C-alpha positions as a Markdown table, in Angstrom:
| # | Residue | x | y | z |
|---|---|---|---|---|
| 1 | Met | -9.8 | -27.5 | 19.0 |
| 2 | Gln | -7.7 | -25.5 | 16.8 |
| 3 | Thr | -3.8 | -25.4 | 16.3 |
| 4 | Thr | -1.6 | -23.2 | 17.9 |
| 5 | Glu | -0.3 | -22.2 | 14.7 |
| 6 | Arg | -3.2 | -22.3 | 13.0 |
| 7 | His | -4.8 | -19.8 | 15.8 |
| 8 | Gly | -1.3 | -18.1 | 14.8 |
| 9 | Val | -2.2 | -17.4 | 11.0 |
| 10 | Asp | -5.8 | -16.8 | 11.8 |
| 11 | Arg | -4.8 | -13.9 | 13.8 |
| 12 | Phe | -2.8 | -12.7 | 11.8 |
| 13 | Phe | -5.6 | -11.7 | 9.0 |
| 14 | Arg | -8.3 | -10.6 | 11.9 |
| 15 | Asn | -9.0 | -7.2 | 13.6 |
| 16 | Pro | -7.4 | -7.9 | 17.0 |
| 17 | Glu | -10.2 | -5.3 | 18.2 |
| 18 | Thr | -13.3 | -6.4 | 16.3 |
| 19 | Gly | -12.1 | -10.4 | 15.8 |
| 20 | Lys | -13.5 | -9.2 | 12.0 |
| 21 | Val | -10.4 | -10.4 | 9.0 |
| 22 | Ala | -9.0 | -7.3 | 7.6 |
| 23 | Val | -7.2 | -7.8 | 3.9 |
| 24 | Val | -8.9 | -5.3 | 2.4 |
| 25 | Gln | -10.8 | -1.8 | 3.6 |
| 26 | Val | -13.3 | 0.1 | 1.6 |
| 27 | Pro | -12.3 | 3.0 | 0.6 |
| 28 | Asn | -9.1 | 3.9 | 0.7 |
| 29 | Leu | -8.1 | 7.5 | -0.6 |
| 30 | Pro | -4.1 | 7.7 | -1.1 |
| 31 | Leu | -4.4 | 3.7 | -2.7 |
| 32 | Val | -7.8 | 4.9 | -5.2 |
| 33 | Leu | -5.7 | 8.1 | -6.0 |
| 34 | Phe | -2.5 | 5.7 | -6.8 |
| 35 | Leu | -4.5 | 3.5 | -9.3 |
| 36 | Val | -6.1 | 6.8 | -10.7 |
| 37 | Leu | -2.7 | 8.1 | -11.4 |
| 38 | Arg | -0.7 | 5.3 | -12.4 |
| 39 | Ser | -3.1 | 4.3 | -15.0 |
| 40 | Ile | -3.9 | 7.4 | -16.2 |
| 41 | Glu | 0.0 | 7.3 | -17.2 |
| 42 | Leu | -0.2 | 3.7 | -18.3 |
| 43 | Val | -3.0 | 4.9 | -20.5 |
| 44 | Leu | -1.8 | 7.7 | -21.7 |
| 45 | Ser | 1.4 | 8.1 | -21.9 |
| 46 | Pro | 2.6 | 12.1 | -21.7 |
| 47 | Glu | 5.2 | 13.3 | -21.8 |
| 48 | Gly | 7.7 | 16.4 | -20.3 |
| 49 | Trp | 6.2 | 17.8 | -16.5 |
| 50 | Val | 2.3 | 15.8 | -16.7 |
| 51 | Ala | 4.3 | 12.4 | -17.3 |
| 52 | Asp | 6.7 | 13.3 | -14.0 |
| 53 | Val | 3.0 | 14.7 | -11.7 |
| 54 | Leu | 1.5 | 11.1 | -12.8 |
| 55 | His | 4.8 | 9.5 | -11.7 |
| 56 | Trp | 5.4 | 11.3 | -8.3 |
| 57 | Gly | 1.7 | 11.8 | -7.7 |
| 58 | Gly | 1.0 | 8.1 | -8.0 |
| 59 | Thr | 4.3 | 7.5 | -5.6 |
| 60 | Ala | 3.4 | 10.3 | -2.9 |
| 61 | Ala | 0.3 | 8.4 | -2.8 |
| 62 | Leu | 1.8 | 5.0 | -2.7 |
| 63 | Thr | 3.4 | 6.0 | 0.6 |
| 64 | Trp | 1.2 | 7.8 | 2.2 |
| 65 | Trp | -1.1 | 4.7 | 1.2 |
| 66 | Ser | 1.9 | 2.3 | 3.0 |
| 67 | Val | 2.8 | 4.4 | 6.3 |
| 68 | Asp | -0.8 | 4.7 | 7.2 |
| 69 | Glu | -1.0 | 1.3 | 7.5 |
| 70 | Val | 2.0 | 0.6 | 8.8 |
| 71 | Ala | 0.8 | 2.9 | 11.1 |
| 72 | Arg | -3.4 | 2.5 | 11.8 |
| 73 | Gly | -3.7 | -1.1 | 9.8 |
| 74 | Ser | -6.8 | -3.0 | 10.9 |
| 75 | Ser | -5.0 | -6.1 | 11.3 |
| 76 | Pro | -1.4 | -7.6 | 11.9 |
| 77 | Phe | -1.5 | -8.7 | 7.5 |
| 78 | Arg | -2.2 | -5.0 | 6.6 |
| 79 | Arg | 0.5 | -3.5 | 9.1 |
| 80 | Val | 3.3 | -6.0 | 7.1 |
| 81 | Leu | 1.7 | -5.0 | 3.5 |
| 82 | Gly | 2.5 | -1.5 | 4.1 |
| 83 | Ala | 5.6 | -1.9 | 5.2 |
| 84 | Leu | 6.6 | -4.2 | 2.4 |
| 85 | Val | 5.7 | -1.6 | 0.0 |
| 86 | Leu | 6.6 | 1.0 | 1.8 |
| 87 | Ala | 10.1 | -0.3 | 1.8 |
| 88 | Tyr | 10.0 | -1.4 | -2.1 |
| 89 | Val | 8.8 | 2.9 | -2.7 |
| 90 | Val | 12.1 | 3.9 | -1.0 |
| 91 | Val | 14.0 | 1.5 | -2.8 |
| 92 | Ser | 12.8 | 2.2 | -5.9 |
| 93 | Thr | 12.9 | 5.5 | -5.8 |
| 94 | Ala | 16.3 | 5.8 | -4.8 |
| 95 | Leu | 17.1 | 3.8 | -7.9 |
| 96 | Ala | 15.2 | 6.2 | -9.8 |
| 97 | Leu | 16.8 | 8.8 | -8.8 |
| 98 | Leu | 19.8 | 7.8 | -8.7 |
| 99 | Gly | 20.1 | 6.3 | -12.3 |
């Protein structure tokens, strides 16, 4: 018999409709787009408007991913993860624009 604590933690990572563990989902277009744009930015170290497009395009893709996870995440874990990433994006964007 499981304890209620373990059951609660277990439920945190499971899709309530299917009961399957839902930590990673593939494919995930906005997350792939974010990783591609940021990788290009990191490898090429562009300057000017190209750097801006890669940076802000990556930020937009990550925002898209996080909002989608908050709204439609398949487990409580994914919804919380989306909310944390969204908070990070908002704070880091505000700091970048103010600084």
